[in-house]
N, C-alpha and C positions, 0 to 999 in steps of 0.2 A: 606793685602790681596788682591794687586795685582795680585798676583800670582793664587789665588784662582777663582779673577771673570774673569779671561782670564781664567780657567779652565771650569770652567761654561758655556762661550761666545762657548766656543768647543765643550762641550756635546749637549749645545742648537741646533748648528747648525748642529752636525754630526747625532741628533735626525730631525732637519727638511729636508735632506737631505736622511733621512734614511739607514746611514751607519753605520753599526756594530762595534762601536768603544766603548770601557771602556775606561771612565777619572775618575782617583783616586786622589783625594788630599790627601797628607800630610801636617801638620801644619808645613813651612819652616818658623821661626822667632823667635831672639833670647829674643824678648820683653816678649813673653808669653801671648799674648793678644786676641789670636785666640779663640773666643768664643766656650763651647762646648771641648773644649781642657786644660783637669786639666796642663800637663806640654808640653810645645814642645820642640821638641830637639832641642839643639844648648842654651837653657837657662843653663842650669847645669853648661856646660861650659863656658858659658860668665859669671858667677857669681864667678867664681874660678876666669879665671883670672882678674874679675874687684874687688876682695876682692887683690889679690897683689899691684894693682894700690896703693886703699885706703892705704895698710901698707907702701906704700911709701910717699904717703901723709901725712899720722900720721909721720914718722920719719923728715920727713921735718918740719914740725910745732913743731914739738918738740927740733927742733935743733935750734929754735931763742925764742928770746923773743917775746911774742906776735906773736907768729907764727899761721898764716891761711893756709889751705890745703882746694884748692875747687876744688873738681874732678864732671866732669861733664861725665855723661855717657849717652848710648843711652836709647829711653824710649820717645817717640815721643808722644803717644797718655797716655801712661800707665806706672806705676811707681813699675813696677816689678822688673827689676833687682837692680834700685836705693836701692829698699827696704830691697832685699832678698838680696845682696851684703852688705849691712849696716849692716844687721843682723849679718850676719856670720863674720864679721870682729871683730866685738864688739869694733870698735877704733873709732867711726863715732856720732858727737855730735847734726847733724842734716841732715836731709832728706828731699826735697823737689822735691815733684811729679808733676804728671798735675793734678792728682785728688781731690789736695787739695792746694788751694790758698792761698797762705801764705801774709802777709802783713810787707813792707819792714820798714814802721815807725812806732811810737807809741810804747806803754808799752811795747805789747806784740810783736811787731815787730822783724824781723830778725835782726836788726842791733844793736838794744838794747838789744834783749837776749844776742846776740854772744858777745856782752860787758862787760855784767854783768860773762860770762863763760870766757874770757880773762883777768879780772881782779879777777877772783878767781883763774882760772888752768892756766893762761898764755899760751896755745896753743887751738887748734880746727879745726875740722876736718868739713867739711863740704859737702854733697853727693850733688850733681842736676842732676834729669832725665832731658834731651835736649828739651822736652815738656814743661818742670814748668814754671810757674813765666808767662806763657803768656798774663796775663791780668795785667801784669803790663807795657804793651806796648800801647801807644797810635792807636785807633782804627783805624784811619787815616794812619799808616803804610802799604805798599803795600805787601800784602801774595801773594808770591809766590807758584807755585802749581809742584809739580815733576812729571815726566811721566806718573804715574799711577793717576793722577787726585786727589793726597794728597796736602790739603793744610803744606808748607813748615813751621816748628816753625822759631820765630823768634830768632836768639842765647843768649841765656839769659847765658851762663856762661864770655863771657867776660862781659856782665852789670852790675850782680853780681860783679865780681871782681873789676870793676870800683865806682859803689853805693860802697861798701867795702869802698876800699882806700880813699874813700874821706869824707866818713860819718867820719872815725877815723883820720884821719887831722885836722877835722873841731874841733873835740876833742881832739885835740892834745893828739890825744896814737898814741904813733910810732908802727907800728903793721908791719910783713913781711907776704907777701901772696906768695904763689907757687899754682898757677893755671893750673891742667893737665888735657889734654882731650885725652883719649886715644883711642877718635874715636872707630875703624875698629878693630880695636888689638884686644877688648874683643872677638872677633868674629872669627878671623883671624889668630886660632889657633887649633892643631887636636884634635879630640872630646874626651871627658874622658872619663872613661869605663861607666856611666851611661845612657851619651848620646849614645853611641857605642851601646849599649843595646838597648836602647829605638830604637834608627833609623830600627834596624835589626828587633824587630817585630811589628813595625808601617808599616815596607816595606812588610812582609809576610802577614798581613794584608789588605796590599792593593793589594796583590797577589789575595789573596782569594775571596777579594769583587768582582775583575775584573773578574775571572775564574770563579765565579759564577753568571754572569751578569748583576752585578750591575752599574750603571753609576751618571753622576754628581753629585759625595758624596763625602767627605771626612773622616779621618780614625780619631776621636776623641776619647778623653779618659774620661772618667766619674768614680766615684766610683775605679778607680782602673780596668777598665772592657775597653775594646777597643770595640767602640761602632762607626754606620757608620750615615754619620751625614748629609745629605743634603745640599751641598753645598751654597745654597741659605739662608739655617739658619745661617751657620757658615760666611757668608758673612752680614749679614743683621745687627749686629751690633759689634761695639767691644769689648774685655773684657779688664775692669777698675778692678784695685785692690777697693776694698772694705772698706771705711774707716772705717767703723765699725764693721770689722772685723779681726780675731785674728792676723795676720800678722801684719795689721799696726799696731793694738794697742801693737805688743812688739817691733814693732818702735819706738813706740812713750815713752814707758815704759824703753824702752834700753836707747835710747837718753839724755831722759831726757827734750825734747825738748816741746815749747808748744804747747798742742792738739790742733791746729786750724780745725776751722769746713771747712769738706771737701764738695766735691758736692753729690749733689742727685744722688743717683744712687739705685738702686734694690739691695733690702737685697738678703741674700744665700735663705731664704727662697723664696721670690718669687720668684726667679729666680729656684729654683727645683720645686715648684710649677705649674711653666709652661709647665716644662721637663713633668711631671706627667699628665698634661690636651694634650701634645703635644706631642705625638711618637716619637722618633729620628729615629729610625728602618727604612733606606733608604730602600723603594720599588720603586725607578728609576731604571727601567731595559733598557738594549739595548733591539733594535727592533730585531723581530727576522724576 
């Protein structure tokens, strides 16, 4: 949300100076974590690319006895990419996201259920969002921030790789683990047809809003319709994957992984109640 915070600062400064300037934001993130935006542009393309990475990990895992494919995908604060790509690929056995803290040890811990999977099927694929598993690290570790002031996630991928290999060595079970981190590759590809169309429609909506005199707002999508959202509302909090929602339930059922308790978050009912009592039609106008 650093881009939108910057846009809000520009709009506020223009208003303070009495400058006739329309500042209209559009949701630019493949993480799909912008509040009041059903789907941000780039998300669909990122999913398609991530699915190909997962397929490669699946092939690698099946090519060795007790093969493990470990894929780390983008998603610092929300697990939409990891969950969506896993669901689309139908080849993932465990999905780890920031919204659902998972145990490593114990009967229902990742290591034990991974062991059961390997003993039965002799291969497994794990997809982890970059922001998952932060609870596994000591609070004493220094957390760095990026240029926008966001706390950087500690790299969960190598940590999981090390813990998994160490665990199976102790269990005297030989495994072959391939760690794949596509990083920016999933967003550094040409946009697919869906994203191209979405970009065009969002851009047109942004131009119409600006020409109508609106400012300090974001083009959002709710129930399939484009809406004008005050930027302050969009950056107030990040959109998170609802652990009790349909998407995550589908992931849990599709993978067969344990249904670890998720973080407490506003239910879909609570979100739409807020929309009902707080209209989002932006009435912030460029000064005349």
